[in-house]
C-alpha positions as CSV (number, residue, x, y, z in Angstrom):
1,M,-44.2,30.5,9.2
2,K,-45.2,29.0,12.5
3,T,-47.6,26.0,12.4
4,S,-49.2,23.8,15.1
5,N,-47.4,20.8,13.5
6,S,-43.8,22.0,14.1
7,Y,-40.8,21.1,16.2
8,P,-38.8,23.6,18.4
9,H,-35.2,24.2,17.5
10,P,-32.8,21.7,19.2
11,H,-31.3,24.3,21.5
12,L,-34.3,24.0,23.7
13,S,-35.3,21.2,26.0
14,A,-38.8,19.8,26.0
15,D,-39.7,21.6,29.3
16,Q,-38.5,25.0,28.0
17,G,-41.3,25.4,25.6
18,A,-40.8,26.9,22.2
19,C,-38.5,29.5,20.8
20,N,-40.4,32.3,19.1
21,N,-37.9,32.7,16.3
22,C,-36.8,29.1,15.5
23,Y,-39.2,26.5,14.0
24,V,-38.7,23.7,11.5
25,S,-41.9,22.3,10.1
26,A,-42.6,18.6,10.7
27,R,-42.7,17.9,7.0
28,A,-39.3,19.6,6.4
29,L,-37.8,17.6,9.4
30,D,-39.2,14.3,8.0
31,G,-37.8,15.2,4.6
32,M,-34.3,15.8,6.1
33,R,-34.5,12.5,7.9
34,L,-35.4,10.7,4.7
35,A,-32.6,12.4,2.8
36,L,-30.0,11.5,5.5
37,C,-31.2,7.8,5.5
38,L,-31.0,7.6,1.7
39,L,-27.5,9.2,1.8
40,A,-26.3,6.7,4.5
41,A,-27.8,3.8,2.5
42,A,-26.1,4.9,-0.7
43,A,-22.7,5.3,1.2
44,L,-23.1,1.7,2.5
45,V,-23.8,0.3,-0.9
46,A,-20.9,2.2,-2.4
47,A,-18.5,1.0,0.3
48,A,-19.7,-2.6,-0.2
49,G,-19.1,-2.4,-3.9
50,C,-15.6,-1.1,-3.6
51,G,-14.1,-4.6,-3.8
52,Q,-11.8,-6.4,-1.4
53,S,-9.9,-4.5,1.2
54,G,-6.8,-6.0,2.7
55,P,-4.7,-8.9,1.5
56,P,-6.1,-11.2,-1.2
57,R,-7.9,-14.3,0.1
58,V,-6.0,-17.5,0.4
59,P,-7.2,-21.0,1.2
60,V,-7.8,-21.6,5.0
61,Y,-7.9,-24.8,7.0
62,P,-9.8,-25.5,10.2
63,V,-7.8,-24.8,13.4
64,Q,-8.9,-25.7,16.9
65,G,-7.0,-25.3,20.2
66,K,-7.2,-24.6,23.9
67,V,-5.8,-21.9,26.1
68,E,-5.2,-22.0,29.8
69,I,-3.7,-19.4,32.1
70,D,-2.4,-20.8,35.4
71,G,-4.2,-24.1,34.8
72,R,-7.6,-22.6,34.2
73,P,-9.5,-22.0,31.0
74,A,-8.9,-18.4,29.7
75,A,-12.6,-18.0,28.9
76,G,-13.3,-14.8,27.0
77,A,-9.6,-14.4,25.9
78,L,-8.7,-13.4,22.3
79,V,-6.2,-15.5,20.5
80,I,-4.5,-14.1,17.4
81,L,-2.4,-16.1,14.9
82,H,0.0,-13.6,13.2
83,P,1.6,-14.8,10.0
84,K,5.3,-15.3,10.6
85,E,6.6,-15.0,7.1
86,N,4.3,-12.3,5.8
87,P,3.2,-9.9,8.5
88,S,0.8,-8.1,6.1
89,A,-1.1,-11.3,5.3
90,A,-4.4,-11.9,7.1
91,A,-4.2,-13.0,10.7
92,A,-6.6,-15.5,12.2
93,L,-8.6,-14.6,15.3
94,A,-10.4,-16.8,17.9
95,H,-12.6,-16.1,20.9
96,V,-11.9,-18.5,23.8
97,N,-15.0,-20.4,25.0
98,N,-15.8,-21.1,28.7
99,D,-14.0,-24.4,28.6
100,G,-10.8,-22.8,27.1
101,T,-11.3,-24.1,23.5
102,F,-11.3,-22.0,20.4
103,T,-11.8,-22.2,16.7
104,T,-10.0,-19.7,14.5
105,T,-11.5,-17.3,12.0
106,T,-9.8,-15.5,9.1
107,Y,-12.6,-14.5,6.7
108,E,-15.8,-16.1,7.9
109,T,-16.7,-17.4,11.4
110,G,-14.8,-20.6,12.2
111,D,-13.3,-21.0,8.7
112,G,-9.7,-21.5,10.1
113,A,-6.3,-20.1,9.2
114,A,-4.0,-20.1,6.1
115,E,-1.3,-22.7,5.8
116,G,2.0,-21.6,7.3
117,D,3.8,-20.6,10.5
118,F,2.3,-18.2,13.0
119,I,3.2,-16.3,16.1
120,V,0.4,-16.5,18.7
121,T,-0.7,-13.7,20.9
122,V,-3.3,-13.8,23.7
123,E,-5.3,-10.9,25.2
124,W,-7.6,-11.5,28.1
125,F,-9.4,-8.3,29.3
126,K,-11.4,-8.6,32.5
127,P,-14.8,-6.8,32.3
128,V,-15.2,-4.2,35.0
129,Q,-18.6,-2.9,36.0
130,R,-19.0,0.9,35.9
131,N,-22.4,2.1,36.9
132,D,-24.9,0.0,34.9
133,D,-22.4,-1.0,32.2
134,Y,-19.4,-3.2,31.8
135,V,-16.1,-1.8,30.3
136,M,-12.8,-3.3,29.4
137,G,-10.7,-3.7,32.4
138,P,-7.1,-4.9,32.9
139,N,-5.4,-7.4,30.5
140,L,-4.9,-10.6,32.5
141,A,-2.7,-12.3,30.0
142,P,1.0,-12.3,30.8
143,E,2.7,-9.2,29.2
144,K,5.1,-11.2,26.9
145,Y,2.2,-12.9,25.1
146,R,0.3,-9.7,24.2
147,R,2.5,-8.7,21.2
148,P,3.9,-10.7,18.3
149,E,7.3,-9.0,18.9
150,T,7.6,-10.5,22.4
151,S,5.6,-13.7,22.2
152,D,7.5,-17.0,21.9
153,L,4.3,-19.0,21.1
154,Q,4.5,-20.4,17.6
155,V,2.2,-22.8,15.7
156,H,2.2,-24.4,12.3
157,V,-1.0,-24.7,10.3
158,A,-1.0,-27.5,7.7
159,A,-3.2,-27.8,4.6
160,Q,-5.7,-30.0,6.5
161,P,-7.8,-29.8,9.7
162,N,-5.5,-28.8,12.6
163,E,-5.8,-29.5,16.4
164,L,-3.1,-27.4,18.1
165,Q,-1.3,-28.4,21.3
166,P,-2.8,-26.7,24.3
167,I,-1.4,-23.3,25.0
168,K,-0.5,-23.2,28.7
169,L,0.5,-19.8,30.1
170,R,1.7,-18.8,33.5
171,R,1.5,-15.3,35.1
């Protein structure tokens, strides 16, 4: 049944007018949208209630540091502390600020890293403008520091607030 309050089938653009055979009523379309929203909300609630994923939480301690590449702050770089003894344990991440400083995060923003020894990797992607958007460009960090298997950067995190020695990389 065709009504004045209906939407054309999606295979037509707005300037093509209406298809004589394909109509979905506005009420049916609104009902489908509501059902999809409820289904998505239920999936999110179910996923959130599924318990912890990943390794069990361990105590973490504040960790701060600084990264320079060729004597300049590596603003925007990503620093990752990979657990040396247990590679499946939670890694700590840090985004490098404009002045080269960083604070690590394991579970919640700025909470720190677990006690232990870590291999440090650094990734520093230069944003490249493509049309009206920016996309990830080349990695400016030296190749050897991009993977835990090749990086020789190591740090120890103690069960207390930690200020790491500056990480100074050369290309």
